[in-house]
C-alpha positions in Angstrom: 6.0 -10.4 -16.2 3.7 -9.8 -13.2 3.1 -6.4 -11.5 4.8 -7.6 -8.3 7.9 -8.9 -10.1 8.2 -5.6 -11.9 8.0 -3.6 -8.6 10.4 -5.9 -6.8 13.0 -5.5 -9.6 13.1 -1.7 -9.6 15.2 0.4 -7.3 13.6 1.5 -4.0 13.3 5.2 -5.1 11.3 4.2 -8.2 9.1 1.8 -6.2 8.3 4.5 -3.7 7.6 7.0 -6.4 5.2 4.5 -8.2 3.4 3.9 -4.9 2.9 7.7 -4.3 1.4 8.2 -7.8 -0.9 5.2 -7.3 -1.9 6.3 -3.9 -2.9 9.8 -5.3 -5.0 8.0 -8.0 -6.9 6.3 -5.2 -8.0 9.7 -3.8 -11.2 10.9 -5.6 -12.5 13.8 -3.5 -10.2 16.3 -1.7 -7.3 14.3 -3.2 -4.6 17.0 -2.8 -5.5 17.8 0.8 -5.5 14.1 1.8 -2.2 13.5 0.0 -0.6 16.5 1.7 -2.0 15.3 5.0 -0.3 12.0 4.5 3.0 13.7 3.9 2.4 15.8 7.1 2.0 12.6 9.1 5.2 11.2 7.6 7.3 14.4 8.0 6.2 15.6 11.4 9.2 15.6 13.7 7.1 14.7 16.7 4.4 12.0 17.3 1.0 13.0 16.1 -1.0 14.1 19.1 -3.9 16.0 17.4 -5.2 16.4 13.9 -5.2 20.1 13.7 -1.5 20.4 14.5 -0.7 18.7 11.2 -1.9 21.9 9.5 1.2 23.6 10.8 3.6 21.3 9.0 5.2 22.8 5.9 4.2 19.8 3.9 0.5 20.7 4.3 0.0 23.8 2.1 -3.7 24.4 3.0 -5.6 25.8 6.0 -6.8 23.8 9.0 -10.3 24.1 7.6 -9.3 22.3 4.5 -7.7 19.6 6.7 -11.0 18.9 8.6 -13.0 19.1 5.3 -10.7 16.5 3.7 -11.1 14.1 6.6 -14.9 14.5 7.0 -15.9 14.7 3.3 -13.0 13.2 1.4 -13.4 10.1 -0.7 -10.8 7.3 -1.1 -11.4 4.1 -3.0 -10.3 1.5 -0.5 -10.6 -1.4 -3.0 -8.1 0.2 -5.3 -5.7 1.0 -2.5 -5.9 -2.7 -1.4 -4.8 -3.8 -4.8 -2.0 -1.2 -4.8 -0.8 -2.6 -1.5 -0.7 -6.1 -3.0 1.6 -4.9 -5.7 4.3 -3.8 -3.2 7.0 -6.3 -2.2 5.6 -8.9 0.2 8.1 -10.5 2.6 8.5 -14.3 2.8 9.9 -16.7 5.3 13.2 -18.4 5.1 11.6 -21.3 3.2 10.0 -19.0 0.7 6.5 -19.1 2.2 4.2 -16.1 2.7 3.2 -15.8 6.4 0.1 -13.7 7.1 -1.0 -12.5 10.6 -4.5 -11.4 11.5 -5.4 -9.5 14.7 -7.9 -7.0 16.0 -7.1 -3.8 17.7 -9.5 -1.1 18.9 -9.9 2.6 18.4 -11.5 3.3 21.8 -14.2 6.0 21.9 -15.8 5.7 25.4 -17.0 9.4 25.4 -18.2 9.6 21.8 -21.9 9.3 22.6 -22.9 10.7 19.2 -20.7 8.3 17.2 -22.6 5.5 15.5 -21.6 1.9 14.9 -19.6 1.5 18.1 -19.3 -1.8 19.8 -17.8 -3.0 23.1 -14.1 -3.8 22.9 -12.5 -6.0 25.6 -9.4 -4.1 26.9 -7.0 -5.3 29.5 -5.5 -2.8 31.9 -7.9 0.0 31.0 -7.9 2.4 34.0 -7.9 0.5 37.2 -9.7 -2.6 35.9 -7.8 -5.7 34.8 -10.3 -6.2 32.0 -13.1 -4.0 30.8 -15.5 -3.6 27.9 -15.0 -0.1 26.4 -17.0 1.3 23.5 -15.0 1.8 20.4 -14.3 0.9 16.8 -12.5 -2.4 16.5 -10.4 -3.0 13.3 -9.2 -6.2 11.9 -5.7 -5.9 10.3 -4.1 -8.4 8.0 -0.3 -8.2 7.5 2.5 -10.2 6.0 5.3 -11.0 8.4 9.0 -10.8 7.9 11.4 -13.6 8.8 13.3 -13.2 12.1 12.8 -10.6 14.7 11.6 -7.3 13.2 9.4 -4.4 14.0 8.2 -4.2 10.3 5.1 -5.8 8.8 3.5 -5.4 5.4 -0.1 -4.3 6.0 -2.3 -5.7 3.2 -5.9 -5.1 4.5 -7.9 -3.6 7.3 -11.6 -3.8 8.0 -13.7 -2.2 10.7 -15.8 -4.8 12.7 -19.2 -3.2 12.8 -22.0 -4.1 15.2 -23.7 -7.3 14.0 -20.6 -8.6 12.1 -19.4 -12.1 12.7 -15.7 -11.8 13.4 -14.9 -15.3 12.1 -16.7 -14.7 8.8 -15.1 -11.3 8.4 -11.6 -12.8 9.0 -12.3 -15.6 6.5 -13.4 -13.0 3.9 -10.3 -10.9 4.6 -8.0 -13.9 4.0 -9.9 -15.1 0.9 -9.8 -11.6 -0.7 -6.2 -10.9 0.2 -5.1 -14.3 -1.2 -6.9 -13.6 -4.4 -5.1 -10.2 -4.8 -1.7 -11.9 -4.1 -2.4 -14.4 -6.8 -3.5 -11.7 -9.3 -0.4 -9.7 -8.6 1.9 -12.6 -9.1 3.1 -13.0 -5.5 1.9 -16.6 -5.3 1.8 -19.4 -7.9 0.2 -22.8 -8.0 3.5 -24.7 -7.2 4.2 -22.4 -4.2 3.7 -23.8 -0.6 0.5 -23.0 1.2 0.2 -19.6 2.7 0.6 -19.7 6.5 -1.9 -17.7 8.5 -1.2 -17.2 12.3 -3.8 -15.9 14.7 -4.0 -15.3 18.4 -6.6 -16.7 20.8 -10.1 -15.5 20.3 -10.8 -17.0 16.9 -12.9 -20.1 16.2 -10.1 -22.1 14.7 -12.3 -25.1 13.7 -14.9 -23.0 11.9 -12.3 -20.8 10.3 -10.5 -23.8 8.8 -13.9 -25.2 7.6 -14.7 -21.9 5.9 -11.2 -21.8 4.2 -11.0 -25.5 3.3 -10.9 -24.7 -0.4 -8.0 -22.3 -0.2 -4.2 -23.2 -0.2 -3.8 -21.8 3.3 -2.5 -23.4 6.6 -3.8 -22.0 9.8 -1.9 -21.8 13.1 -4.2 -20.5 15.9 -3.6 -20.3 19.6 -6.4 -22.0 21.5 -7.5 -21.6 25.1 -6.4 -24.1 27.7 -10.0 -25.2 28.5 -10.6 -26.7 25.0 -11.2 -30.4 24.4 -10.1 -32.4 21.4 -10.7 -36.0 20.3 -8.9 -38.5 18.2 -10.5 -40.6 15.5 -12.6 -43.5 16.7 -10.6 -46.0 14.7 -12.2 -48.9 12.8 -15.9 -49.5 13.5 -16.7 -52.2 15.9 -19.7 -54.5 15.4 -22.2 -54.1 18.2 -24.8 -56.7 18.7 -27.3 -54.3 20.1 -26.8 -52.0 17.1 -26.5 -48.2 17.4 -24.7 -45.4 15.6 -21.0 -45.8 15.0 -18.8 -43.6 17.2 -17.5 -40.4 15.7 -15.0 -39.5 18.4 -12.1 -41.4 20.0 -10.0 -40.7 23.0 -10.5 -37.4 24.8 -7.7 -34.8 25.1 -8.7 -32.1 27.6 -6.0 -29.4 27.5 -6.5 -28.6 31.2 -6.5 -32.1 32.4 -3.7 -34.2 33.9 -1.1 -35.3 31.4 -1.6 -38.9 32.4 -5.0 -38.8 30.7 -3.7 -37.6 27.4 -3.2 -40.0 24.5 0.3 -40.6 23.2 1.8 -37.8 21.2 3.2 -38.4 17.7 6.1 -36.0 17.9 8.2 -34.5 20.7 10.9 -31.9 20.0 13.4 -30.0 22.1 15.2 -26.8 21.0 17.4 -24.3 22.7 16.5 -20.7 22.0 18.2 -17.5 23.0 15.2 -15.6 24.4 13.1 -18.5 25.8 15.7 -21.0 26.8 14.7 -24.7 26.4 11.6 -24.9 24.2 9.8 -28.3 24.2 6.8 -29.3 22.0 4.4 -32.2 21.9 2.0 -32.7 19.1 -1.1 -34.8 18.5 -2.0 -35.5 14.8 -5.6 -35.7 13.4 -7.4 -34.1 16.4 -10.8 -32.6 16.1 -13.5 -31.0 18.2 -16.9 -32.2 19.0 -19.3 -29.7 17.4 -22.8 -28.9 18.6 -25.6 -27.6 16.5 -25.9 -24.2 18.1 -24.3 -20.9 17.5 -22.9 -20.6 14.0 -23.2 -24.3 13.3 -27.0 -24.0 13.5 -27.0 -21.9 10.3 -23.8 -22.8 8.5 -24.8 -26.5 8.1 -28.1 -27.7 6.7 -30.3 -29.4 9.4 -30.4 -32.6 7.2 -26.6 -32.7 7.0 -24.2 -34.0 9.5 -21.8 -31.7 11.3 -18.3 -31.8 9.8 -15.2 -33.3 11.4 -12.4 -30.9 10.9 -9.0 -32.5 11.5 -5.9 -30.7 12.6 -2.8 -31.0 14.8 -2.7 -29.9 18.4 0.7 -28.6 19.6 1.8 -27.9 23.2 4.7 -25.5 23.6 6.5 -25.0 26.9 9.6 -22.7 27.4 12.0 -22.4 30.3 11.7 -18.6 30.9 10.2 -15.5 29.4 12.0 -12.2 28.6 9.6 -10.4 31.0 10.7 -12.7 33.8 7.1 -13.9 34.3 6.3 -17.5 35.1 5.9 -19.2 31.7 2.8 -21.3 31.1 2.1 -23.8 28.4 0.9 -22.4 25.0 -1.6 -24.5 23.0 -1.7 -24.2 19.3 -3.9 -25.8 16.7 -3.0 -26.1 13.0 -5.1 -27.2 10.1 -2.2 -29.2 8.8 -2.3 -33.0 9.3 0.6 -35.4 8.9 3.3 -32.8 9.8 6.7 -34.0 10.8 8.8 -32.8 13.7 10.6 -30.2 11.6 7.4 -28.7 10.3 6.1 -28.5 13.9 9.1 -26.4 14.9 8.5 -24.1 12.0 4.8 -23.6 13.0 5.4 -22.5 16.6 8.3 -20.3 15.4 6.0 -18.6 12.9 3.4 -18.1 15.6 6.0 -16.2 17.7 6.5 -13.8 14.8 2.8 -12.8 15.1 3.8 -10.5 17.9 5.6 -8.3 15.3 2.2 -7.0 14.5 1.9 -5.5 18.0 4.9 -3.2 17.2 2.9 -2.0 14.2 -0.1 -1.3 16.3 2.0 0.6 18.8 3.5 2.7 16.0 0.1 3.5 14.6 -1.3 4.7 17.9 1.7 6.3 19.6 3.6 7.8 16.6 1.4 8.1 13.5 -1.6 9.2 15.6 -4.1 6.6 14.3 -6.4 7.1 17.4 -5.6 10.8 17.9 -8.5 12.4 15.9 -11.8 12.8 17.7 -13.9 11.9 14.7 -17.7 11.3 14.9 -18.4 9.5 11.6 -17.1 6.0 11.4 -16.6 6.4 7.6 -14.2 9.3 8.4 -12.5 6.9 10.8 -12.1 4.4 7.9 -10.6 7.1 5.7 -8.1 8.1 8.4 -7.2 4.5 9.0 -6.3 3.9 5.4 -4.4 7.2 5.3 -2.3 5.9 8.1 -1.8 2.6 6.4 -0.6 4.4 3.2 1.8 6.5 5.3 3.2 3.4 6.9 3.6 1.6 3.6 5.7 4.6 2.3 7.9 4.2 5.4 8.4 0.5 4.5 9.3 1.3 0.9 11.6 4.1 2.1 13.6 1.9 4.4 16.5 1.3 2.0 16.7 5.1 1.3 16.6 6.4 4.9 19.7 7.6 6.8 20.1 6.9 10.6 19.1 10.2 12.2 19.6 8.8 15.7 19.4 10.5 19.0 22.7 10.9 21.0 21.7 8.2 23.4 20.7 5.6 20.7 22.9 3.0 19.2 23.7 3.2 15.5 22.1 0.7 13.2 22.7 -0.3 9.6 20.4 1.4 7.1 18.3 -1.7 6.3 17.8 -2.4 10.0 16.3 0.9 11.0 13.0 0.9 12.9 9.9 2.6 11.4 10.3 5.5 13.8 13.9 6.1 12.7 12.9 5.9 9.0 10.2 8.5 9.7 12.8 10.9 11.1 14.6 11.0 7.7 11.5 10.9 5.5 11.5 14.7 5.2 14.9 14.5 3.5 13.7 11.8 1.1 10.4 13.6 0.1 12.0 16.4 -2.1 13.4 13.6 -4.4 9.9 12.0 -4.8 7.1 13.0 -7.1 4.4 15.3 -5.7 1.3 14.9 -7.8 -0.7 17.5 -5.9 -1.7 20.7 -7.6 -1.4 24.3 -6.5 -3.8 25.3 -3.9 -6.5 27.7 -4.8 -7.0 30.8 -2.8 -10.3 31.1 -0.9 -12.0 32.8 2.0 -13.7 31.4 5.1 -17.4 31.0 5.0 -19.8 33.1 7.0 -20.4 30.4 9.6 -23.2 30.6 12.1 -24.5 34.1 12.8 -23.2 35.7 15.9 -25.4 35.2 19.0 -27.3 32.2 17.5 -27.0 28.9 19.2 -26.8 25.5 17.4 -30.3 24.0 17.7 -29.4 20.8 15.8 -29.0 18.0 18.4 -26.9 15.0 17.3 -28.3 11.5 17.7 -26.9 9.3 20.4 -27.0 5.7 19.1 -26.6 2.8 21.5 -23.4 0.8 21.5 -23.8 -2.3 19.4 -23.3 -5.8 20.6 -21.7 -8.8 18.9 -23.1 -10.9 16.1 -26.4 -12.6 16.8 -26.5 -15.9 14.9 -29.6 -16.4 12.9 -30.1 -12.6 12.5 -29.6 -10.7 9.3 -27.6 -7.6 10.2 -27.6 -4.7 7.8 -24.5 -4.8 5.5 -22.1 -2.0 6.1 -20.4 -0.4 3.0 -16.8 -1.4 2.4 -15.9 2.2 1.7 -17.4 5.6 1.6 -18.2 5.1 -2.1 -21.9 4.5 -1.6 -22.0 7.5 0.8 -20.5 9.7 -1.9 -23.0 8.6 -4.5 
């Protein structure tokens, strides 16, 4: 029996206890302080606004100096924690398929001039500008989505996008490694349907599908409305004057007039509660015309021909939006070819579930205090990020055990339909019934510190904010965890 099957069959209390023991085993240096800091994040009655205030929680039995020392010099094995997350129950869609979502969110650090490895993050609505590039640490999160409307996701991986990293290659590696862990833990078997991966605009869908062509995955990516796709040229036609056979057929410009589009294979109409009438049109076996520049200048050998990556283009239009804004057409591209009308409806419905990941990001930032600490070292930021992920996973496992400690103005909800914030309110009552693998704290005294009257003469370096990936360059590889730094 696989690890995942064993964990799914046990009761929620035992599954949560097993995760807490495994999480403590992932902590190598300052393990007890980091574990108690995680409990302080979970049991704090208010949103986390600053790091030092967590030292006042009764779950943290050490001083505030030990708290900062744990975050700055602690050591967590991220690879082991990733495998532990893969052993937890992974949600599936109504048809029994695993649906993964990948998205990037930023930890903005515009005033951290001494923090290295920052890069510019495009942020909408920052200050008075409608769109600005703000220095920060972008993180790529990968999560499994639940069926139906929900504010819960199962975070399975997170990776900081360092300066010089190619976002498409990093996303492909995330999907490849996560799928390998899901197979090792027994969540996916050979006869299971392909894993569905949904992504928002900003990803190179064609290149990502080409990098993952050997995996049992199906991509659904939102594409910009200025993209152009082509049909197959059909059977070759003999030309008396010779010449190279055509590789592209009719042109489908997403922003052009509909009269210029080729005939669509499928057309569906559905009535939804939130969006009203939803209409889709799909074009099968569509591909883009690739050019030998950018990533394709190095990914493909100069003597080889550029690939033709087929997929299905989907146009989705709805009658109205919940925000009462004017709806516009949404263009999706999937790596699946030969899909029927029923499968097309499943794909755009799965894409709408991608927005559940936005609820997780809001919980991380506004409640669990992911971006609250003012850390200088990016490796400390990675440690704090995984600490927040471990805390959120415990909330997900404690969902069947939590009671509804609602506010007087909130509506009651069934226990299994509680939001993450409501589960966090009752975690302090669940924690006494869970194992606590930490040891008794050792008494100590504060160090002498800097002598009185002497100023700090050590000036911190102020590295420049890194740019994006330069194709053809060989950026320095960043460590996956702080293991190499500890060595």
